[in-house]
N, C-alpha and C positions, 0 to 999 in steps of 0.2 A: 504493500500500500504506500502511495506517495505521501510525503510530508505536505503539510499545509503551512504556508509562510505568509504572515500578515506584515506588510510594510506600511508604516504610518509616517506621513510627511506633512509639513506645512506648505509644501510647494503648490503653486497654482496650476491647475489642470483645465484645459478647455476641451470642448466636445464639438466635433464636426462630422456629419455623415456617419454617426455611430463609431467613430474613431476618437481616440483621446490623445492629447498633445500636451507637452510641457516644455519649459525653457531650460531646465537643468538637466545636463547630460547624465548625472548620476541617477536621477529619477527615471530616466529612460532606460539606462543600461543595467543597473543593479537588478531590478525585477526581471528583466529579460534573461540575464545570465543565471539567476537563481532558479529559473523554471527548469533547469536541468536536474535540480534536486527535489523539486516539489511544485505544487500548485500555488501560485502567488496571487494574493489579494492586496491591492494598493489603495489606500485611503489618502486623499489629499483634499485641497480646497478648490471649489469650482471657480473658474475665471471667466468673465465675460469677454475678455480680450483674447484674441487669437494667439496661441502658443505654437512653437515651431517643430519640436521633436516628437515624432509619433511613438507612443508607448505600445509595445507589442507583447503578446503572449501572456497577458495578465488580466485578471478581473479587476476593473478599475471603478472606484466609487469616488467621484469628486463631490464633496459635500457643499451644498449651496450656502450654508451658514454654520455658525459655531455649534448650535444644538444638534443639527443633523450629523456633524462630524463626530461629536462625542457619542451620539446614539449609535452610529454605525460601528464605531469601535466596540461598544458594549455588545451589540448584536453578534458581531463576528466572533468575539471571545466566548460568548455564551454558547454559540452554535458549534464551535470547533474547540474541543477540550484540549487537544494536544498541539496547539498552534506553536510554531516558532515565530516570535515577534521581534521585528527590527524597527526601531524608531530612529528616524534620521533627523538629527539636530534638536536642540532644545528651544522651543518657543512656547508661548502660553497655550496654544492648541495642543502641541505634543506633550507638554508637561501634564496637563489634565488627563490626556489619554494614558500617560504612564501610570497615573494614580488609579485609573480604572483597571488597568492591567494588574496592578499590584493587589487590588481588592480581590481578584480571583486567585491570589496566591501564586502569581506567575511573575517571575522577574524578566522583564524584556531586555533585549540588547539595545543600547542607545549609542548610536554612531555619531561622534562629534567630529565634524569636518573642519572646524575653525575655532578660534578662541572666542567664545561667546562674550566673555567679559569685555574684551576690546571692541568687539562688534557692537554690543549694546551701548558702550561708551560713545562710539562714533555716531550712533544714531540718536541716542537720548541724553547725551551729556553725562553729568556726574551721577544722575539717578539711575542710569542704565546698568552699571555693574552691580548696584544694590538689588535691582529687580532680578538680574540674572543669578546672583548669588543665592537668593531664596530658592529658585527653581533648581539650580545645579546641586545645591547641598542635599536637597530631598531626593533628587534623581540618583545621586551618587550612592545613596543608602538603599534605594529600592530597585536598582537596575544593575545590569552588567555593562560596564562601559567599554566602548571601542573608540579609538581615536587614531588620527593620522600622525600625531606628535605627542610625546610623553608629557611635555609641559602643559598641554591642554587638560590633562587629567588632574592637575593640581594636587599631586601626591596621593591620589586615590588609585586603587587597584584597577587595572584595565588592560586590554589587549591593544597592540599597535599594528596598524596596517599601512601599506603604502599605496594609496589610491592612484589609479592611472587609467587613461583611455588609450594608451599607446599599443597599437597592433604592429605587425611586421611592416605594414605599409609606411609607417613613420620613419623607418630606418633605411628605406630603399630609395634609390635614384635621387639623392640629394643634388640640388641644382647649384651651378656657379652663381655668385652674387655680384651685383654691381654696387659699388660704393661711390659712384660719381655724385650722388646726392643722398641726403638722409631720408630714408623711408621708414618711419616708425610704425609699429603695429601694437594695438591693444586688443585683446580678445577677452570679453567678459561682459557682465551685466552693468548697466548704467545706474549705479546706486551710490549714495554718499559714501558708504563704508568702503567702496571699491576705489575711492580716491580719484575717480576720473574727473570730477568737476574741479578739484584743486589743480590737477594736472593740466586741464584745459586752460585755466587762467595763466599758468606758466607758459604753455605752448603759444597762446595767443599773443604773448609779449615778445615772442621770438620772431625774427624776420622770416619772410615767406619762403626762405630757401629750404625749410624742412617741410615734409608732408607727413600726415598721420592717417592711418586707416583704423577705424574702430569696427570690430566684428562683434555684433551683439544680437541676441534674439529681439531686442527692442529696436528694430530698424527705424521706427518713427518715435522720436522723443522730443518733447517741446523745448527742452533745454540744450539739445545738441542738434545742430543743423549741418547739412553738407555745405561746404564752401570750397574755394579754390584749392586749399591745401589740407582740408579735412574731408574724409570720405567715410560715411556710415553705411555699413552693409550687414546683411545676415548671411550665415552659411549653414545649410541644412545637412550637408554630408561630409564625410571624412575626406574624400578626394579634393573637393573644393577648398576645404580648410587648409590642407597641405599646400595647395597651390598659392594660397594667400600668404602663408608663412614664407614660402620661397620668393615671393615678390617683394618682401620687406628685407631690410638689412639689420634692424635693431628692434628687439621686442621690449616693450615698456610695461611694467607691472606697478601701478601707482597706489595699490591698496594700502589702507591703514592697518588692516589685520588680515592675516592669512595663516592657515595651518600648513597644508601641503598643496600649494598651487599647481594643479596639473598642467596649466597652460605654460608654466615655466619649463617643465619637462618636454612639452611639445616643441617649444622654441629650440631647446638644446638638441632635440632629436633631429631637427632640420638645420643644425649647426648655426643658429642665430644667437648672437650675444644678447644678454638680458640686462636691463637696468631696473633696479628696485630702489625704493626710498628707505630711509633709515628705520622707519617704524616696523618694517618687516625684514630687517637685516638677517634674522635667524634663518630665513628660507635658503640662504646661500649654502650653508653647511659646507660640505666638501666639494660642491659643484664648481667646476671650472667654467668660465664664461659668464658668471653672474657678477654684476658690478653694483655697488651701493653708492647712492648719492643723496645729498640733502635736498629737501623739497623747495628748491629755488632755481631760478633761471641760470645763474652763474655755474652752480654745481652740475646742473644737467648738461649744459653746453660743454663743460670741461670733460665729463665722462664720455659724451658722444664723440668729441674730437680724439680722445685717447683711443677709443674703440676703432675709429676709422683708420688711425695711423698704425694700429697694430692688429688689423683685422685677420690677416692670414695666420699670425702666431696664435691669436685667440681661438680661431677655428681648430687649429691643430691640438690645442690643449683640450678643447671640448671633445674631440674625437677620442682622446686617450681614456676618457671616462664614460663614453656613451653606452658601453655595455652594462654600466651600473644603474642606468635609469630603470625605474619600475615599469612593468608592463601590465596590460589589462588581464592577461591570463594569471599572472602571479597574484594580482590584487584579489580577484574573485576566489582563487584558491585559498588565500588567507582568510577571507570572509567565511567561506564554507567550512574551513577547519575550526573556526570559532563557533559558528552557529549550530552546526550539525554534530 
């Protein structure tokens, strides 16, 4: 008999022609990959806005409101006594869901993809970490924690995984790069905590000799517009995304908080140097080709100029460590070994 796996997420899910879509690649891929081990039920929040990545091979319930979200969690647990339960990230929705799970004397797995304390601080200010602390401290006692980085566990017990979307394609047919002009690339959601708005303020103060491509599911955004040197696009498949990385020469990751940014590994797999800001300097670890700069114009230009002058040397250093990058197969195997 196949296992039943309940995945609970705060991510927004849209419906179109009896198909379901999301923006977050983890919400698309984790349920799909885990169907090899059991029947997957995914509960998320219903979105009125169109989302981009099709969710396959799962029973999907996008809740239209908070009460239906909690009700569906309750019904699924009551109906299926031997559920494997995976909660992705801590939010008010998933926090209350975890309490419902615990009342059934079941300890769910809670997967922490980033540092919620820093994330809540960037969104809500000084009150944010206090809100998150309440939820985190209770979940740490009532759940089994999984994280992408040890420091996110805050000295609590938990398992560490290395999330990745890298398949064999990412390491094949790397393309020559042109460094005649600066072509920056950002791949991610357009949100305050991702640092994209503060980066755009810096970028707009730089002369037009630099260009920036933003790849985001939010192709239309009222605060980010296409212009001469800024291009906003979406990419729905792996092949197109690889081509977009190859058309750039420097990847920029301006986030205020990150756990294990998978886009950083994607850039390195395509031999593209990466610039991050001081707030997330920890993501460099032992990776060659990752450069840390201050969140200001002078520091950014200094790092870009250094990279351009030493581009071939930097690429050679990246190649030495490319086999150490995490892969999708390895990540799913890690999750399976923990959950089953």
